C-alpha positions in Angstrom: 127.0 97.6 84.6 123.3 98.4 86.1 120.8 95.8 85.6 117.1 96.7 85.1 114.8 95.2 87.5 111.9 93.5 86.1 108.6 94.9 86.6 106.1 94.0 89.2 103.6 93.1 86.5 106.3 90.3 85.1 105.4 89.0 88.9 103.0 86.0 88.3 102.4 85.8 92.2 101.5 89.4 92.1 99.1 89.6 89.5 97.5 86.9 90.9 97.2 88.5 94.2 96.6 91.9 92.5 93.2 89.7 90.9 92.1 87.8 93.7 92.5 90.8 95.8 90.4 93.0 93.7 87.9 90.1 93.2 87.8 89.5 97.0 86.9 93.5 97.8 84.4 93.4 94.9 82.5 90.2 96.3 82.9 91.4 99.7 81.3 94.9 98.6 78.0 92.9 96.4 77.2 91.2 99.8 77.0 94.0 101.8 75.2 95.6 99.6 72.9 92.6 98.2 72.5 92.1 101.9 71.4 96.0 102.9 69.5 95.9 100.0 67.4 92.3 101.1 66.7 93.9 104.7 65.4 97.1 103.8 63.5 95.8 100.5 62.0 92.5 102.3 62.1 92.9 105.7 61.5 96.6 105.8 63.1 97.0 108.9 65.3 99.9 109.8 66.1 98.2 113.0 66.7 94.5 111.6 69.6 96.0 109.2 71.2 97.9 111.9 71.2 94.3 113.5 72.7 92.2 110.5 75.4 95.4 110.0 76.6 94.6 113.3 76.9 91.3 112.9 78.9 91.6 109.9 81.4 94.2 111.1 82.2 93.8 114.7 83.2 89.8 114.5 85.5 91.7 111.8 86.8 94.2 114.1 87.1 91.8 117.1 88.8 89.1 115.6 91.1 90.8 112.9 94.2 90.9 116.0 93.7 86.9 116.3 93.9 86.8 112.3 97.6 88.3 112.7 98.3 85.6 115.0 97.3 82.9 112.2 98.8 85.0 109.5 102.5 84.6 110.9 101.9 81.0 111.8 100.9 79.8 108.8 101.4 80.1 104.9 99.4 83.6 103.4 98.3 82.2 100.5 96.8 78.9 102.1 95.0 81.5 104.7 93.7 84.0 101.9 92.6 81.0 99.8 90.4 79.1 102.3 88.6 82.2 103.6 87.7 83.1 100.0 86.4 79.5 99.4 84.9 79.2 102.9 83.4 82.5 102.1 82.2 81.5 98.4 80.5 78.7 100.2 78.7 80.7 103.2 77.2 82.9 100.1 76.0 79.9 98.0 74.3 79.2 100.7 72.2 81.9 101.3 71.9 81.9 97.8 69.8 78.7 98.2 68.3 80.1 100.9 66.6 83.1 99.3 65.8 81.2 96.0 64.0 78.7 98.4 62.1 81.6 99.9 63.3 80.3 103.4 66.2 83.3 104.0 65.2 85.0 106.8 67.3 87.8 109.2 68.5 85.3 111.7 70.4 83.6 109.0 71.4 86.5 107.8 72.8 87.4 111.4 74.7 84.0 111.4 76.1 83.9 107.8 76.8 88.0 108.7 78.8 86.7 111.6 80.5 84.1 109.6 81.6 86.1 106.5 83.0 88.9 108.2 84.9 86.6 110.7 86.8 85.0 107.8 87.4 88.6 106.4 89.3 89.5 109.4 91.1 86.6 108.7 91.9 87.1 105.8 92.8 90.8 105.4 96.0 90.8 107.9 97.3 87.8 105.5 97.0 89.9 102.4 98.3 93.2 103.7 101.6 91.1 105.2 102.2 89.3 102.0 103.8 91.9 99.6 106.9 91.8 100.8 107.4 88.0 100.3 106.6 88.3 96.5 107.9 91.6 95.3 111.3 92.7 95.8 112.0 95.3 98.5 112.2 98.3 96.1 109.1 97.7 94.5 107.2 97.3 97.6 106.1 101.2 97.6 104.8 100.2 94.2 103.0 97.0 95.0 101.3 98.7 97.4 100.1 101.5 95.5 98.8 98.8 93.0 97.3 96.3 95.2 95.3 99.3 97.0 94.6 101.0 93.9 93.2 97.5 92.8 90.9 97.4 96.3 89.7 101.2 95.2 88.1 99.4 92.1 86.6 96.7 93.5 85.5 99.1 96.0 83.5 101.4 93.7 82.9 98.5 91.4 81.2 95.7 93.7 78.4 97.8 94.4 77.6 98.9 91.1 77.3 95.7 89.5 75.5 94.2 92.8 73.0 97.4 92.1 72.7 96.9 88.2 72.2 93.1 88.6 69.2 93.7 91.6 67.9 96.3 88.9 67.7 94.0 86.2 67.3 90.5 87.9 66.3 90.2 91.6 68.1 89.9 94.8 68.4 86.3 94.6 70.3 86.7 91.1 72.6 89.8 93.2 73.9 87.1 95.7 74.5 84.3 93.3 76.8 87.0 91.1 78.9 87.5 94.2 79.1 83.9 94.8 81.1 83.8 91.0 82.9 86.7 92.3 84.4 85.1 95.4 85.2 81.9 93.8 86.6 83.3 91.6 89.2 85.2 94.0 89.8 81.9 95.7 91.0 80.6 92.0 93.3 83.0 91.8 94.5 82.5 95.4 94.9 79.0 94.8 98.5 78.1 96.6 99.5 76.1 94.1 99.4 78.7 91.3 101.7 81.0 93.8 105.2 81.3 95.3 105.6 82.5 98.6 108.1 80.9 100.5 108.3 79.7 103.7 107.0 80.9 107.1 108.9 83.0 108.8 107.4 82.8 112.3 108.8 79.1 113.5 109.0 79.8 117.4 106.9 77.3 119.2 104.6 79.5 121.4 100.7 80.1 122.6 98.8 81.9 120.3 98.0 84.4 123.8 101.8 84.9 123.7 102.5 85.4 119.9 99.8 88.5 120.9 101.4 89.7 123.4 104.7 89.6 121.7 102.8 91.5 118.5 101.7 94.5 120.8 105.0 94.2 122.4 106.9 94.8 119.2 104.9 97.8 118.7 104.7 99.5 121.5 108.5 99.7 121.2 108.4 101.6 118.6 107.6 105.5 118.2 107.3 105.0 114.1 104.6 102.6 114.4 102.7 104.1 117.7 102.8 107.6 115.5 101.6 105.8 112.2 98.6 104.2 114.1 97.7 107.1 115.9 97.7 109.1 112.2 95.6 106.2 111.2 93.7 106.6 114.0 93.0 110.3 113.7 92.4 110.1 109.6 89.8 107.3 110.1 87.7 108.5 113.1 88.0 112.4 112.8 87.8 112.8 108.7 86.7 109.9 107.1 84.4 108.3 109.8 82.8 111.9 110.4 82.5 112.4 106.7 81.2 108.8 105.9 78.2 109.1 107.9 77.8 112.4 107.2 77.6 112.5 103.5 74.4 111.1 103.3 72.8 113.4 105.8 73.9 116.0 103.3 72.8 115.6 100.3 69.3 114.9 102.1 69.7 118.1 104.1 70.4 120.0 101.1 67.8 118.9 98.7 69.8 115.5 96.7 68.6 112.9 95.6 70.4 109.0 95.1 72.4 110.4 92.1 74.2 113.0 94.2 74.8 110.5 96.3 76.1 108.3 94.1 78.6 111.6 92.1 80.2 112.0 95.9 80.9 108.4 96.7 82.5 107.8 92.9 84.6 110.8 92.9 85.8 110.1 96.7 86.9 106.6 95.0 88.0 108.3 91.9 90.0 110.7 93.9 91.7 107.3 95.8 92.2 105.6 92.7 94.2 108.4 90.6 96.7 108.8 93.8 97.3 105.0 94.0 98.1 105.2 90.3 100.6 108.5 90.9 102.5 106.5 94.0 102.7 103.6 92.1 104.7 105.6 89.7 106.5 108.3 91.7 109.1 107.0 94.5 108.4 108.6 97.9 111.6 109.3 99.8 110.4 111.4 103.1 107.5 108.7 103.8 106.2 109.7 107.4 106.1 113.8 106.3 104.2 113.1 103.4 101.3 111.0 105.8 101.5 113.8 107.9 100.7 116.0 105.4 98.5 113.9 103.5 96.2 113.8 106.9 96.5 118.0 107.4 95.1 118.2 103.7 92.1 116.0 104.4 91.3 117.6 107.6 91.5 120.9 105.9 89.1 119.9 102.8 86.8 118.6 105.7 86.3 121.7 107.2 85.4 123.1 103.9 83.2 120.4 103.0 81.1 120.8 106.3 80.5 124.1 105.3 79.3 123.8 101.8 76.1 123.7 100.6 76.0 123.1 96.5 76.0 119.4 95.8 78.7 119.5 92.7 80.9 121.2 95.3 80.6 118.8 97.3 81.4 115.9 94.9 84.5 117.8 93.8 86.1 118.1 97.4 85.1 114.3 97.9 87.7 113.7 95.0 90.6 115.4 97.1 89.9 114.1 99.9 90.5 110.7 98.5 93.2 111.6 96.7 95.0 112.3 99.8 93.8 109.4 101.7 96.2 107.8 99.9 99.0 109.5 100.3 98.6 109.0 104.3 98.5 105.4 104.5 100.3 103.8 101.2 103.6 105.4 102.4 103.4 104.1 106.2 102.6 100.8 104.7 105.6 100.8 102.6 107.6 101.8 105.5 106.2 99.0 107.7 106.8 96.1 104.7 110.5 97.4 104.3 111.3 97.4 108.0 109.2 95.0 109.9 110.4 91.6 110.6 108.9 89.5 108.3 108.0 86.9 111.3 105.9 89.5 112.9 104.7 91.5 110.0 101.1 89.7 110.5 100.6 90.9 113.9 101.7 94.4 112.8 99.4 94.7 110.0 96.5 93.3 111.9 97.0 96.3 114.4 97.7 98.5 111.8 93.8 97.2 110.3 92.4 97.6 113.2 93.2 101.0 113.6 92.2 101.5 110.1 88.8 100.3 110.2 87.8 99.8 114.0 87.7 103.5 114.4 84.9 104.1 111.9 81.9 102.6 113.4 82.6 104.5 116.2 82.5 107.9 114.5 79.7 106.4 112.6 77.9 106.1 116.4 79.6 109.3 117.6 77.8 111.3 114.5 74.8 109.6 114.6 74.4 110.3 118.5 75.5 114.2 118.2 72.5 114.6 115.2 69.8 113.0 117.3 70.2 115.1 120.1 69.8 118.0 117.9 73.5 119.3 116.3 73.5 120.5 112.9 75.3 117.7 110.6 77.7 120.8 109.4 78.6 121.8 113.4 79.2 118.2 113.8 81.6 117.4 110.8 83.2 120.8 111.7 84.0 120.2 115.2 85.3 116.9 114.2 87.6 118.4 111.2 89.1 121.3 113.7 89.6 118.5 116.5 91.6 116.2 114.1 93.7 119.1 112.6 94.9 120.0 116.0 95.8 116.5 116.4 97.4 116.1 113.3 99.5 119.5 114.0 100.3 117.8 117.6 101.9 115.1 115.5 103.6 117.0 113.1 105.5 118.5 116.1 106.3 115.9 118.3 106.4 112.7 116.2 110.1 113.0 115.4 110.7 109.3 114.4 107.9 109.6 111.9 108.8 113.0 110.0 111.8 111.6 108.6 112.5 108.8 106.4 111.8 105.4 108.4 115.2 104.1 106.9 117.3 106.9 108.8 116.0 105.6 112.3 117.6 102.6 114.0 115.2 100.6 115.9 117.2 101.3 119.3 115.9 104.6 118.8 112.3 103.9 118.2 111.2 104.5 121.7 107.7 105.6 122.4 106.9 109.6 122.3 103.5 109.5 123.2 
């Protein structure tokens, strides 16, 4: 007799984490957008904006690997709750400074660094939590719905922040972000959640923990190839496209509404494919991930040469659609097969590969544009280079092309 499995939506812990993750991402994007608008409108300095954005993003990237060490040493729900609570407190202080007209750029730099650092600790914790709260057969579905909720947060955060600031002011925008982040902390309150005990009981120094994590990744050709796939995606495709979109919109005579159409189209594509992945079981995850990467890069080649802004919005939809087919299958395989004791450290490196190369792509594209190269040619060169790398991965990544479940750990030797 076959016993039907309960749906992930009957799992209260998963539902709470889903809501909390959505609210946390939404709060972060609201803080990011509100701060950006404040610096531009109140301080009136593009240089100040660059300094503040660096203060938010760079500590987040630098500390992300250490966030993985922390995620393996303590309960992940406790880390997520503590970081959201602290972020809410910092946001409330920013709100108070703004409402009393005592805000300055250097306050924003300080709290931006703190906010970004805390996000570096919560990211690996949340990414490595799903295998502990759902059944193994539900990991792909849970990942898809969690990423879908995050995409909704990414879309909804700037929309809500913009609407609040349009109707009121920056101070109200910060206060709304405070409420959202505190709500995320509420849903992460550890007594509400069932996580299980910490799996990493080995007593050693944080540096030794870090070395162990890197050694584990180096020994697995599957992980190395998957991380290379993510780096290719985020440097040669998504990073170059993200910085290129506003430049293309301005070049082709567009307005902020055209920029919004393209950004929303990108997010809707990601959301739709997340729903599909949540409903359809993917068995050949490695090959699906590589095909998704190839599809994005082919679309990116076309994207770089099109001048019609509405066609660009349509192409952005397909870029977003294929993106989740690149990383959700990889995440699911990692969650199913990696030792839970080391999961946080592995996911922190994966997150670094996903997020760490975007700023480098931004800097590279900006450097070429400032030296007189056309943005269309820059994006085309990035896309073709990424396409060549993706084809090499398809050819050489033997263990990655096959189902991860078919590959024994002893066979996972580096191929690169």
